C-alpha positions in Angstrom: -161.9 63.9 50.6 -161.8 61.8 53.7 -161.8 63.8 56.9 -163.5 61.2 59.1 -160.5 60.9 61.5 -159.9 64.6 61.8 -163.2 66.4 61.8 -163.3 69.1 64.4 -165.9 71.6 65.6 -165.8 74.8 63.6 -166.9 76.8 66.6 -166.2 76.6 70.3 -167.4 78.0 73.6 -170.5 80.0 73.9 -171.1 80.1 70.1 -171.0 76.3 69.9 -173.5 76.0 72.8 -175.8 78.4 71.0 -175.6 76.5 67.7 -176.3 73.2 69.5 -179.3 74.8 71.2 -180.7 76.0 67.9 -180.2 72.5 66.5 -182.1 71.0 69.4 -185.0 73.5 68.8 -185.1 72.6 65.1 -185.1 68.9 65.8 -187.9 69.4 68.4 -190.0 71.5 65.9 -189.5 68.9 63.1 -190.5 66.1 65.5 -193.7 68.0 66.4 -194.4 68.5 62.7 -194.3 64.8 61.8 -197.8 64.1 62.8 -199.3 66.4 60.2 -196.7 66.3 57.5 -197.6 65.7 53.8 -196.8 62.1 52.8 -193.4 62.2 51.2 -190.8 59.4 51.4 -188.1 61.1 49.4 -184.6 62.1 50.3 -184.7 65.7 49.2 -187.9 66.8 50.9 -189.4 63.8 52.8 -188.9 61.1 55.4 -185.6 59.7 54.1 -183.9 63.1 54.4 -185.4 63.7 57.9 -184.1 60.4 59.0 -180.6 61.6 58.3 -181.0 64.5 60.7 -182.3 62.4 63.6 -179.6 59.7 62.9 -177.0 62.4 63.2 -178.6 63.8 66.4 -178.2 60.2 67.7 -174.5 60.0 66.6 -173.7 63.4 68.3 -175.7 62.9 71.5 -176.0 59.1 71.7 -179.8 59.7 71.9 -182.0 56.6 71.8 -185.0 58.9 71.3 -183.6 60.5 68.1 -182.4 57.1 66.9 -185.9 55.7 67.3 -187.4 58.6 65.3 -184.8 58.0 62.5 -185.7 54.2 62.4 -189.4 55.0 62.3 -189.0 57.4 59.4 -187.0 54.9 57.4 -189.6 52.3 58.0 -192.3 54.6 56.8 -190.3 55.5 53.8 -189.8 51.9 52.8 -193.5 51.2 53.3 -194.3 54.0 51.0 -191.9 52.7 48.4 -193.6 49.3 48.6 -197.1 50.6 48.4 -197.2 53.3 45.7 -195.4 53.9 42.5 -192.1 56.0 42.7 -189.5 56.8 40.2 -185.9 55.7 40.6 -184.4 59.2 41.1 -181.9 59.8 43.9 -183.5 62.8 45.4 -187.1 62.1 44.7 -187.4 58.4 44.3 -186.6 54.8 45.3 -182.8 55.0 45.0 -182.7 58.0 47.5 -184.7 56.0 50.1 -182.4 53.1 49.5 -179.3 55.3 49.8 -180.4 56.6 53.2 -181.0 53.0 54.4 -177.5 51.9 53.2 -175.8 55.0 54.6 -177.4 54.5 58.0 -176.5 50.8 58.1 -179.9 49.4 57.5 -179.5 48.4 53.9 -177.6 45.2 53.5 -179.4 42.3 51.7 -182.7 44.1 52.0 -181.8 46.3 49.0 -180.8 43.6 46.6 -184.0 44.0 44.7 -183.3 47.7 44.3 -179.8 46.9 43.1 -181.0 44.4 40.6 -183.7 46.7 39.2 -181.2 49.6 38.8 -178.6 47.3 37.1 -181.3 46.1 34.7 -182.4 49.7 33.9 -178.9 50.8 33.4 -178.2 48.0 31.0 -180.7 49.5 28.5 -179.1 51.4 25.7 -179.4 54.2 24.8 -180.2 56.2 28.0 -183.1 58.5 27.4 -183.5 60.0 30.8 -181.8 63.0 32.4 -178.1 63.0 33.3 -178.1 65.1 36.5 -177.6 64.4 40.2 -181.1 65.0 41.5 -183.1 62.9 39.0 -180.7 61.2 36.6 -177.7 59.0 35.9 -175.4 60.9 38.3 -177.8 60.2 41.1 -177.9 56.5 40.3 -174.1 56.6 40.3 -174.1 58.1 43.8 -176.3 55.3 45.0 -174.1 52.7 43.4 -171.0 54.2 45.0 -172.6 53.9 48.4 -173.4 50.2 47.9 -169.9 49.1 46.7 -168.3 46.6 46.8 -171.5 44.6 46.2 -171.5 43.0 42.8 -174.8 44.5 41.8 -173.6 47.9 42.8 -170.6 47.5 40.7 -172.8 46.5 37.8 -174.9 49.6 38.4 -171.8 51.9 38.4 -170.5 50.2 35.2 -173.9 50.9 33.7 -173.7 54.5 34.7 -170.3 54.9 33.1 -171.4 53.1 29.9 -174.5 55.2 29.5 -172.5 58.4 30.1 -170.0 57.4 27.5 -172.7 56.7 24.9 -174.4 60.1 25.2 -171.2 62.2 25.8 -170.7 65.1 23.4 -167.1 65.6 22.2 -166.3 69.3 21.9 -163.1 71.2 21.1 -162.8 72.0 24.8 -163.4 68.5 26.0 -166.4 66.3 26.8 -169.8 67.4 28.0 -173.5 66.3 28.4 -176.6 68.1 27.3 -179.3 69.0 29.7 -182.8 68.4 28.3 -184.1 71.9 27.6 -185.7 73.7 24.6 -182.5 75.7 24.2 -180.3 72.6 24.1 -177.9 74.0 26.7 -175.2 72.5 28.9 -175.6 72.9 32.6 -172.8 74.1 34.9 -174.5 73.5 38.3 -173.9 70.7 40.7 -177.5 69.8 41.1 -178.3 69.5 37.3 -175.1 69.7 35.4 -171.7 68.4 34.4 -169.8 69.0 37.7 -171.9 66.2 39.2 -170.8 63.9 36.4 -167.2 64.7 37.2 -167.6 63.6 40.9 -169.3 60.3 40.0 -166.6 59.5 37.4 -163.9 60.3 40.0 -165.6 58.0 42.4 -165.6 55.2 39.8 -162.0 55.7 39.0 -161.0 55.6 42.6 -163.1 52.5 43.2 -161.6 50.8 40.1 -164.9 50.4 38.4 -164.9 50.8 34.6 -161.7 52.7 35.4 -160.3 53.2 31.9 -163.6 54.5 30.4 -164.4 56.6 33.5 -160.9 58.2 33.4 -161.1 59.2 29.8 -164.5 60.8 30.4 -163.3 62.4 33.6 -160.3 64.1 31.9 -162.5 65.4 29.1 -165.2 66.7 31.4 -162.7 68.5 33.6 -161.3 70.2 30.6 -164.7 71.2 29.3 -165.9 72.6 32.6 -162.7 74.6 33.2 -163.0 76.0 29.7 -166.3 77.6 30.6 -164.9 79.9 33.2 -165.8 83.6 32.9 -163.5 86.5 33.6 -165.1 87.3 36.9 -163.1 86.3 40.0 -165.5 84.6 42.4 -168.2 84.3 39.7 -166.5 82.1 37.2 -169.2 79.5 36.4 -172.5 80.5 34.7 -175.8 78.7 35.2 -175.5 77.1 31.7 -174.0 77.5 28.3 -176.5 77.9 25.5 -175.7 78.4 21.9 -176.2 82.0 20.8 -176.6 83.3 24.3 -173.9 85.2 26.3 -173.2 83.2 29.6 -173.6 85.3 32.8 -172.4 84.7 36.3 -174.9 83.1 38.7 -175.5 83.2 42.5 -173.3 81.8 45.1 -174.7 78.4 46.2 -174.3 74.7 46.3 -176.7 74.0 43.4 -175.2 76.7 41.1 -172.2 78.9 41.2 -168.6 78.8 42.2 -168.8 77.6 45.9 -170.6 74.3 45.1 -168.8 73.7 41.8 -165.4 74.3 43.4 -166.1 71.9 46.2 -167.2 69.1 43.9 -164.2 69.7 41.7 -161.9 69.6 44.7 -163.4 66.4 46.0 -163.0 64.8 42.6 -159.4 66.0 42.2 -158.4 64.5 45.6 -160.2 61.3 44.8 -158.0 60.6 41.8 -154.8 62.2 43.2 -154.7 65.2 40.7 -152.7 67.8 42.6 -153.0 70.4 39.7 -156.7 70.0 39.6 -156.9 70.3 43.4 -154.9 73.6 43.2 -157.3 75.0 40.5 -160.3 74.1 42.6 -158.9 75.7 45.7 -158.1 78.9 43.9 -161.7 79.0 42.7 -163.0 78.4 46.2 -160.8 81.1 47.7 -162.1 83.7 45.2 -165.7 82.5 45.7 -165.4 82.9 49.5 -164.6 86.7 49.1 -168.0 87.4 47.4 -170.1 89.7 49.5 -173.5 88.9 51.0 -175.0 91.7 48.9 -173.6 90.2 45.7 -174.2 86.5 46.6 -177.9 86.3 45.8 -178.6 84.6 49.1 -182.1 85.2 50.5 -182.6 82.4 53.0 -180.7 79.5 54.7 -181.2 76.1 53.0 -178.4 73.7 52.0 -179.4 74.0 48.3 -178.9 77.8 47.8 -178.7 79.4 51.1 -176.4 80.4 54.0 -176.3 76.9 55.6 -175.1 75.4 52.3 -172.3 78.0 52.1 -171.4 77.4 55.7 -171.1 73.7 55.0 -169.1 74.1 51.8 -166.5 76.3 53.5 -166.4 74.1 56.6 -165.6 71.2 54.3 -162.8 73.1 52.7 -161.5 74.1 56.2 -161.6 70.5 57.4 -159.8 69.3 54.3 -157.1 71.9 54.2 -156.8 73.3 57.7 -156.8 76.8 56.2 -158.2 79.5 58.6 -159.2 81.4 55.5 -162.0 78.9 54.9 -162.9 78.7 58.6 -163.5 82.4 58.6 -165.8 82.2 55.5 -167.7 79.4 57.1 -168.2 81.3 60.3 -169.5 84.3 58.4 -172.2 82.2 56.8 -173.0 80.5 60.1 -173.7 84.0 61.5 -175.9 84.7 58.6 -177.9 81.5 59.1 -178.3 82.3 62.8 -179.5 85.8 61.9 -182.1 84.2 59.7 -183.4 82.2 62.6 -186.6 83.7 64.0 -188.4 81.5 66.6 -192.1 81.2 65.9 -191.6 81.4 62.1 -191.7 78.5 59.7 -190.6 75.2 61.1 -188.4 75.8 64.1 -187.7 79.4 63.2 -186.7 79.0 59.5 -188.9 79.9 56.5 -187.9 79.7 52.9 -188.3 82.0 49.9 -190.3 80.5 47.2 -193.7 80.6 45.4 -197.1 79.9 46.8 -199.8 77.8 45.1 -200.7 80.8 42.8 -197.1 81.3 41.8 -196.6 84.5 43.8 -193.4 85.0 45.8 -193.8 84.0 49.4 -192.1 82.6 52.5 -192.8 78.9 52.9 -192.5 76.1 55.5 -190.3 73.2 54.4 -189.0 70.4 56.6 -186.7 68.7 54.1 -183.0 68.1 53.6 -182.3 70.0 50.4 -184.4 73.1 50.8 -185.7 72.9 54.4 -185.2 73.0 58.1 -183.6 69.5 58.4 -180.8 70.4 56.0 -180.0 73.6 58.0 -179.9 71.6 61.2 -177.4 69.1 59.7 -175.1 71.9 58.6 -175.3 73.5 62.0 -174.6 70.2 63.7 -171.6 69.6 61.5 -170.2 73.0 62.5 -170.6 72.3 66.3 -169.6 68.6 66.6 -166.7 66.3 66.0 -168.8 63.8 64.0 -167.9 63.8 60.3 -171.0 64.6 58.2 -170.8 61.9 55.7 -174.5 62.4 54.9 -173.2 65.1 52.5 -172.1 62.4 50.1 -175.6 62.5 48.7 -174.8 66.1 47.6 -171.4 65.2 46.3 -169.7 67.4 48.9 -167.6 64.4 49.8 -166.9 60.9 48.4 -166.8 57.6 50.3 -163.3 56.3 51.0 -162.4 53.8 48.4 -161.2 51.3 51.0 
């Protein structure tokens, strides 16, 4: 879904100015928080993710100040990678830091060691780690897609497809992958489940990498996912499918539920030119957008499971289709995010519902991309600017153009 030449602000006039003002305040609060932040180099919650926000502030405003902050955060993230052990996961490990460097134009030959290490790891059979986007094979595939057409990146992506093929489960409905859990279930979320596999396979097909294998798995995975739909318009996809347990609808979010799943499916369908799939995904998205706030399960505003994530999902659909229907849904969630903003609270006015150190429900401060203030700022900035938010490729909300 390439909208880089046609991205337009979702909002205009006074509302656009208000959104940009909020983004400025969020960026200022995040900058002030850097001096006392907990060491964290990661993409999901640490320096690599924060670097994306300040880089996009620079793209929108041509701000040398924000650009310098982004460069500094990337430098510190790379120093952390070199000085202490980290896993390879996309959202919490080395490949995520490397993805941010590559995406922001600072990767190049400096990441050849990462490429080689990943290719070597992916050559080991059988795969014994998780499959998912956040910490598994799918995430490594996202990194490889970003590094194409480098030969080591191609080897990485070929390895991802090969390992997916080895551990795929053939079912009457199609092909699926098991999530490691005591119940032995199959996950239907973008963050941890089969929809993420579909997007990476579509990226491989479009890029011509292990194309025949990837296409066969893609067709089977699409069939399996669509066969899991429940008879609830707007709430079709459950959290997971577990033997002996009745699947139930889940919340409306990027990580789980129809909004995120429908966008990932739509993105995959467009990548491989499947018009029927695209129509199915759009129908799912239209139904999902009608779900009320009261029924959505939304409590706060992060990209992962909050109003900023839903704003960005429906903005993506609007930019791709031109449909005012999706623009209206995006603006509704924008309004919800702005209502959640309370200056003096959390970091920059946003706090997040979670659990404290004792496990009790509490409002938390979080700076990060996935569940924190910087992710909200990026979604708001995408709604108020004409700069295409390609950073969302790391969430599989878009795919890199094959050319």
